[in-house]
MIPA-150383 format. One record per residue: residue number from 1; residue in one letter; x, y, z of N, C-alpha, C in turn. Coordinates in pm, 1 decimal. Atoms other than C-alpha are relative to their C-alpha. Layout:
<nodes>
[NUM; "a"; [X; Y; Z]; [X; Y; Z]; [X; Y; Z]]
...
</nodes>
This chain:
<nodes>
[1; "m"; [81.6; -119.8; 0.0]; [0.0; 0.0; 0.0]; [86.0; 126.3; 0.0]]
[2; "v"; [-88.0; -116.4; -5.1]; [287.0; 236.7; 75.8]; [57.6; 30.1; -138.2]]
[3; "l"; [-55.3; -21.1; 133.9]; [434.2; 183.3; -271.6]; [-102.6; 63.8; -93.6]]
[4; "v"; [105.3; -60.3; 82.1]; [101.1; 271.8; -432.1]; [-12.2; 148.6; 33.2]]
[5; "k"; [8.2; -140.7; -41.1]; [82.2; 593.2; -229.0]; [121.0; 78.3; -47.5]]
[6; "l"; [-121.1; -66.1; 47.6]; [442.7; 676.4; -316.2]; [-8.0; 23.9; -150.4]]
[7; "a"; [14.5; -16.1; 145.4]; [371.6; 618.7; -686.6]; [-100.2; 109.8; -32.9]]
[8; "l"; [99.1; -105.4; 22.6]; [62.2; 839.0; -668.9]; [57.0; 137.2; 31.3]]
[9; "r"; [-63.0; -127.8; -33.1]; [261.5; 1113.9; -497.3]; [101.3; 41.8; -106.1]]
[10; "l"; [-95.8; -33.1; 105.9]; [533.6; 1091.8; -763.7]; [-72.4; 48.9; -125.3]]
[11; "v"; [78.7; -45.3; 115.2]; [271.5; 1122.3; -1037.7]; [-54.5; 140.2; 26.3]]
[12; "l"; [49.0; -133.5; -35.4]; [123.8; 1421.8; -853.9]; [110.7; 104.4; -13.7]]
[13; "v"; [-112.7; -93.0; 13.6]; [467.2; 1587.4; -835.0]; [34.2; 20.4; -147.7]]
[14; "a"; [-27.5; -12.5; 144.2]; [523.1; 1513.5; -1205.6]; [-102.6; 90.3; -67.2]]
[15; "v"; [105.0; -86.0; 56.5]; [188.7; 1675.1; -1293.3]; [22.8; 145.3; 40.8]]
[16; "v"; [-26.0; -137.2; -45.8]; [276.8; 1979.4; -1082.3]; [117.9; 59.9; -75.1]]
[17; "f"; [-112.4; -50.6; 79.7]; [613.2; 2010.9; -1259.6]; [-45.1; 34.3; -141.3]]
[18; "g"; [53.2; -29.5; 132.3]; [428.1; 1992.5; -1590.4]; [-80.6; 127.8; -2.6]]
[19; "l"; [78.6; -123.4; -7.6]; [186.3; 2263.1; -1483.3]; [89.5; 121.6; 22.3]]
[20; "m"; [-92.9; -111.6; -21.4]; [471.4; 2480.4; -1355.8]; [71.1; 35.2; -130.2]]
[21; "a"; [-70.8; -25.6; 125.8]; [656.0; 2438.7; -1685.4]; [-92.0; 67.4; -101.7]]
[22; "h"; [93.8; -58.3; 96.1]; [341.9; 2533.0; -1875.4]; [-39.0; 143.3; 36.4]]
[23; "f"; [53.9; -129.3; -41.6]; [226.6; 2831.3; -1668.9]; [102.7; 96.1; 59.6]]
[24; "l"; [-96.3; -84.4; -69.1]; [536.1; 2961.6; -1489.5]; [117.3; 32.7; -92.1]]
[25; "p"; [-114.8; -34.4; 83.6]; [781.4; 3154.4; -1703.1]; [129.4; -15.3; 79.2]]
[26; "g"; [-127.9; 18.4; -66.4]; [1137.1; 3060.1; -1619.7]; [26.2; -142.8; 42.7]]
[27; "i"; [-19.1; 141.8; -28.8]; [1082.0; 2688.7; -1554.9]; [-42.4; -78.2; -123.1]]
[28; "h"; [24.3; 75.8; 122.0]; [1105.8; 2450.4; -1848.3]; [35.0; -146.4; 23.5]]
[29; "v"; [-27.9; 143.3; -1.9]; [1081.3; 2072.3; -1869.3]; [3.6; -44.8; -144.9]]
[30; "h"; [-20.0; 43.3; 137.5]; [1218.1; 1926.5; -2191.0]; [-35.1; -147.6; -11.1]]
[31; "g"; [41.3; 138.4; 17.9]; [1043.3; 1608.6; -2302.5]; [-145.0; -17.9; 40.4]]
[32; "g"; [138.9; 32.3; -30.7]; [715.2; 1434.2; -2234.4]; [-19.0; -41.1; 144.9]]
[33; "f"; [33.9; 39.4; -135.6]; [563.2; 1265.0; -1933.6]; [111.9; -79.7; 65.2]]
[34; "a"; [-112.8; 75.1; -57.6]; [864.3; 1035.2; -1889.5]; [103.1; 96.1; 59.9]]
[35; "s"; [-92.0; -101.3; -53.6]; [1082.6; 1343.8; -1843.5]; [-55.9; 63.4; 126.9]]
[36; "l"; [62.9; -55.2; -120.3]; [833.9; 1487.8; -1595.7]; [11.4; -96.9; 116.6]]
[37; "l"; [-11.3; 100.1; -104.9]; [836.2; 1163.1; -1402.9]; [142.9; -11.3; 50.7]]
[38; "w"; [-140.6; 3.8; -39.9]; [1217.3; 1156.1; -1403.9]; [34.6; 119.7; 89.2]]
[39; "v"; [-26.7; -120.4; -79.5]; [1233.1; 1513.9; -1273.8]; [-66.0; -12.8; 137.7]]
[40; "a"; [68.5; 19.3; -128.4]; [977.7; 1426.9; -1002.4]; [77.0; -97.1; 88.5]]
[41; "i"; [-78.2; 97.1; -77.6]; [1181.6; 1123.5; -892.8]; [129.5; 63.5; 48.5]]
[42; "l"; [-125.8; -63.8; -36.3]; [1505.3; 1322.0; -896.5]; [-20.6; 105.9; 108.2]]
[43; "f"; [28.3; -101.0; -101.9]; [1351.1; 1609.1; -699.6]; [-32.4; -64.8; 133.9]]
[44; "t"; [34.8; 69.8; -123.6]; [1210.0; 1364.8; -445.0]; [124.8; -53.6; 68.6]]
[45; "v"; [-124.6; 52.6; -58.0]; [1551.9; 1204.0; -396.0]; [85.3; 114.0; 54.7]]
[46; "v"; [-78.0; -115.3; -45.6]; [1728.1; 1541.7; -371.1]; [-62.4; 58.4; 127.1]]
[47; "n"; [69.3; -53.4; -116.9]; [1464.5; 1663.1; -126.2]; [16.3; -90.9; 121.1]]
[48; "a"; [-13.0; 94.3; -111.6]; [1498.4; 1347.4; 83.9]; [142.2; -5.3; 55.0]]
[49; "i"; [-139.4; 12.4; -44.4]; [1880.1; 1353.1; 98.8]; [58.5; 135.2; 40.9]]
[50; "v"; [-62.6; -129.7; -25.0]; [1991.2; 1715.6; 77.7]; [-90.1; 91.0; 83.9]]
[51; "g"; [94.5; -87.0; -69.7]; [1675.1; 1879.7; 216.1]; [15.9; 1.3; 151.5]]
[52; "p"; [-15.4; -2.6; -146.3]; [1707.1; 1766.9; 579.6]; [132.2; 60.9; 45.9]]
[53; "l"; [-130.0; -57.5; -35.1]; [2074.6; 1862.5; 584.3]; [-3.7; 152.1; -8.4]]
[54; "l"; [10.5; -145.6; 13.7]; [2002.2; 2213.8; 454.2]; [-89.4; 59.5; 109.0]]
[55; "r"; [89.6; -50.5; -104.3]; [1714.5; 2255.0; 698.4]; [68.1; -0.1; 136.8]]
[56; "l"; [-70.0; 7.7; -128.2]; [1930.4; 2143.7; 990.4]; [106.8; 108.2; 10.4]]
[57; "l"; [-107.1; -99.9; -4.0]; [2222.5; 2369.0; 898.7]; [-53.0; 142.8; 6.9]]
[58; "s"; [53.9; -136.1; 1.1]; [1999.1; 2671.0; 848.3]; [-111.2; 19.2; 102.8]]
[59; "l"; [106.4; -7.9; -100.0]; [1772.5; 2610.4; 1148.3]; [-6.5; 135.3; 71.7]]
[60; "p"; [10.9; -132.4; -64.5]; [1869.0; 2936.5; 1326.9]; [-60.1; 106.4; -92.4]]
[61; "v"; [54.2; -98.4; 94.3]; [1789.4; 3136.7; 1013.0]; [-148.4; -26.1; -24.3]]
[62; "i"; [141.8; 34.4; 17.8]; [1461.8; 2948.5; 965.8]; [-81.5; 53.1; 118.0]]
[63; "v"; [70.9; -48.5; -118.4]; [1360.0; 3031.5; 1323.2]; [-3.9; 152.7; -0.1]]
[64; "l"; [-8.0; -145.9; 0.5]; [1473.9; 3392.7; 1288.0]; [-96.9; 62.3; -100.5]]
[65; "t"; [89.4; -52.8; 103.3]; [1269.4; 3441.7; 969.0]; [-140.3; -59.0; 8.8]]
[66; "l"; [131.4; 61.0; -22.7]; [969.7; 3251.0; 1109.5]; [-38.9; -95.7; -112.7]]
[67; "g"; [24.7; 102.4; 100.7]; [1004.1; 2982.7; 843.1]; [8.9; 46.7; -143.3]]
[68; "l"; [-5.0; -48.6; 138.0]; [1031.4; 3207.3; 538.8]; [126.0; -43.4; -73.9]]
[69; "f"; [-122.6; 45.5; 64.9]; [1386.1; 3087.9; 474.3]; [-18.8; -137.5; -64.9]]
[70; "l"; [29.6; 128.2; 64.9]; [1233.5; 2751.6; 383.6]; [-29.4; 18.1; -148.6]]
[71; "l"; [20.2; -28.8; 142.8]; [1133.3; 2915.8; 53.5]; [133.0; 2.3; -74.1]]
[72; "v"; [-133.6; -2.5; 61.1]; [1501.8; 2976.0; -18.4]; [55.7; -141.1; -9.8]]
[73; "i"; [-48.2; 138.4; 3.4]; [1584.6; 2615.7; 70.2]; [-70.4; -78.0; -110.6]]
[74; "n"; [72.3; 67.1; 107.8]; [1310.5; 2487.7; -161.9]; [48.6; 46.4; -136.9]]
[75; "a"; [-54.0; -50.4; 126.1]; [1444.0; 2713.2; -437.4]; [136.6; -62.2; -28.8]]
[76; "l"; [-130.4; 64.9; 18.4]; [1794.0; 2571.9; -380.7]; [-15.1; -146.1; -41.1]]
[77; "l"; [23.7; 139.5; 36.3]; [1660.5; 2216.3; -398.9]; [-49.2; -11.2; -144.1]]
[78; "l"; [47.1; -1.4; 138.5]; [1479.9; 2298.9; -723.5]; [114.1; 31.3; -96.2]]
[79; "a"; [-115.7; -33.9; 83.7]; [1794.5; 2458.6; -867.0]; [98.9; -116.3; -6.7]]
[80; "l"; [-88.2; 116.3; -0.8]; [2001.2; 2156.3; -762.3]; [-54.9; -110.4; -89.4]]
[81; "t"; [63.4; 98.5; 88.0]; [1752.7; 1927.9; -936.5]; [19.4; 39.5; -146.1]]
[82; "a"; [-20.5; -46.8; 137.3]; [1778.7; 2141.7; -1251.1]; [145.5; -17.6; -42.0]]
[83; "w"; [-142.2; 16.9; 31.1]; [2159.1; 2125.0; -1230.9]; [32.4; -147.1; -27.0]]
[84; "l"; [-26.4; 142.6; 15.8]; [2151.4; 1745.0; -1202.2]; [-67.4; -60.6; -122.8]]
[85; "s"; [76.3; 56.9; 110.9]; [1902.8; 1689.6; -1485.4]; [4.2; 92.3; -121.2]]
[86; "s"; [5.3; -79.1; 122.6]; [1914.4; 1800.7; -1844.4]; [-144.6; 21.9; -45.2]]
[87; "d"; [141.1; -13.8; 37.1]; [1533.5; 1773.6; -1859.3]; [-67.5; 120.5; 64.2]]
[88; "l"; [59.3; -112.8; -71.8]; [1468.4; 2064.8; -1620.9]; [91.7; 120.5; -10.9]]
[89; "a"; [-75.7; -124.7; 5.9]; [1576.3; 2424.7; -1666.0]; [-72.4; 105.7; 83.2]]
[90; "v"; [53.1; -110.2; -80.9]; [1526.1; 2708.4; -1416.5]; [79.8; 123.3; -37.9]]
[91; "d"; [-67.5; -115.8; 57.2]; [1603.8; 3049.8; -1562.6]; [42.2; 105.4; 100.8]]
[92; "s"; [-28.9; -110.8; -91.1]; [1600.4; 3282.4; -1262.8]; [-24.6; -41.2; 144.6]]
[93; "v"; [19.6; 23.6; -142.6]; [1605.5; 3300.6; -886.3]; [-147.9; 15.0; 35.5]]
[94; "g"; [142.5; -19.7; -26.9]; [1248.8; 3432.3; -881.7]; [-83.5; -119.4; -42.2]]
[95; "a"; [71.1; 119.6; 46.2]; [1126.5; 3137.8; -1085.9]; [27.6; -117.3; 93.5]]
[96; "a"; [-34.3; 108.5; -92.6]; [1312.0; 2901.0; -850.6]; [-74.3; 15.7; 132.3]]
[97; "v"; [70.5; -23.2; -126.8]; [1157.1; 3061.4; -540.1]; [-149.0; -29.6; -16.4]]
[98; "l"; [142.1; 25.4; 23.2]; [806.1; 3056.4; -687.2]; [-25.7; -148.5; -26.0]]
[99; "g"; [12.9; 143.1; 24.7]; [854.7; 2701.9; -815.1]; [19.0; -81.4; 126.3]]
[100; "g"; [-19.5; 67.3; -127.7]; [988.2; 2592.6; -477.0]; [-120.9; 13.2; 89.8]]
[101; "f"; [121.5; -19.6; -78.4]; [681.5; 2741.4; -310.2]; [-111.7; -90.8; -50.6]]
[102; "i"; [105.5; 83.6; 58.1]; [449.8; 2559.2; -550.3]; [24.3; -147.2; 31.6]]
[103; "v"; [-31.6; 139.8; -31.6]; [630.8; 2228.6; -496.5]; [-21.4; -27.7; 148.7]]
[104; "a"; [23.6; 18.4; -143.3]; [614.4; 2279.7; -118.2]; [-149.1; -15.6; 28.7]]
[105; "v"; [144.4; 12.2; -17.1]; [237.7; 2333.5; -136.3]; [-46.6; -135.1; -53.9]]
[106; "d"; [34.4; 130.4; 57.3]; [211.6; 2027.1; -360.8]; [40.5; -113.9; 93.4]]
[107; "s"; [-44.1; 104.4; -93.0]; [411.7; 1819.0; -113.1]; [-92.8; -8.0; 120.3]]
[108; "w"; [93.2; -1.3; -112.0]; [181.4; 1926.5; 167.6]; [-132.7; -64.8; -40.4]]
[109; "i"; [125.3; 59.4; 47.9]; [-126.4; 1836.6; -39.1]; [17.7; -149.8; -20.8]]
[110; "g"; [-26.7; 142.2; 19.9]; [32.4; 1504.3; -135.8]; [4.8; -76.7; 130.3]]
[111; "e"; [-5.0; 65.5; -131.1]; [99.1; 1421.9; 228.9]; [-139.5; -10.5; 61.1]]
[112; "e"; [137.1; 5.4; -51.5]; [-261.0; 1504.2; 317.2]; [-83.6; -104.2; -74.6]]
[113; "l"; [79.4; 94.6; 79.3]; [-406.8; 1297.4; 30.7]; [52.1; -143.1; 9.6]]
[114; "f"; [-62.3; 132.1; 1.7]; [-160.0; 1006.9; 33.2]; [107.5; -9.0; 107.5]]
[115; "p"; [-102.4; 5.6; -105.8]; [11.7; 985.0; 373.7]; [77.0; -131.4; -6.7]]
[116; "l"; [-83.3; 119.4; 3.8]; [303.7; 743.6; 378.5]; [9.5; -67.0; 136.4]]
[117; "r"; [-2.5; 56.2; -135.6]; [293.0; 694.8; 756.5]; [-141.6; -3.2; 54.8]]
[118; "r"; [130.2; 7.0; -65.3]; [-2.1; 586.7; 961.8]; [-11.1; 111.3; 102.4]]
[119; "r"; [24.4; -106.2; -97.6]; [-148.8; 869.1; 1160.6]; [-73.2; -58.3; 118.8]]
[120; "k"; [72.0; 41.8; -119.6]; [-262.3; 822.5; 1514.6]; [-136.0; 67.2; 0.4]]
[121; "t"; [134.5; -55.2; -7.2]; [-634.1; 864.0; 1534.2]; [-31.8; 32.8; 144.7]]
[122; "r"; [39.9; -39.4; -135.2]; [-812.5; 1004.5; 1831.4]; [-30.9; -123.9; 83.9]]
[123; "r"; [36.0; 121.4; -71.7]; [-943.5; 660.5; 1925.7]; [123.9; -77.3; 43.8]]
[124; "s"; [-121.8; 74.3; -38.3]; [-595.6; 499.0; 1920.4]; [79.3; 74.6; 107.0]]
[125; "r"; [-67.6; -77.1; -104.8]; [-453.6; 784.1; 2131.4]; [-69.0; -17.5; 133.4]]
[126; "q"; [73.4; 19.7; -124.8]; [-727.5; 737.4; 2389.8]; [26.0; -139.7; 56.4]]
[127; "a"; [-24.7; 136.6; -46.4]; [-668.2; 360.8; 2404.9]; [141.7; -14.9; 54.1]]
[128; "a"; [-139.4; 8.5; -44.7]; [-291.3; 410.1; 2443.2]; [20.7; 76.5; 129.7]]
[129; "g"; [-22.3; -87.5; -115.7]; [-320.3; 679.5; 2710.2]; [-89.8; -33.1; 109.2]]
</nodes>
């Protein structure tokens, strides 16, 4: 079941990258749906490996800016993905920041629709406590 949810989330991220490439000037994906899927997989891996490290190292700045620095981190992760892949191009810092914001919102929606971890329900918390 977890693999199905992960696959659905990857498809959702690929669709969001496609929509960003279509509507957001400054972000381009070269190729068809296979390229979108590759970029989604690559971004997910970069976000899973490099993302926590960047968030940990910049934690004081994140706290100082009340979380707004996370937009810069998401933009850096998007730029790193574009640097690693020839299928994705990000033209400017503004496009990277806006694209990072859109991907962050998409990740939040994906976690709400297809959670990978079981959530504790109110009933299970009452039985445990």
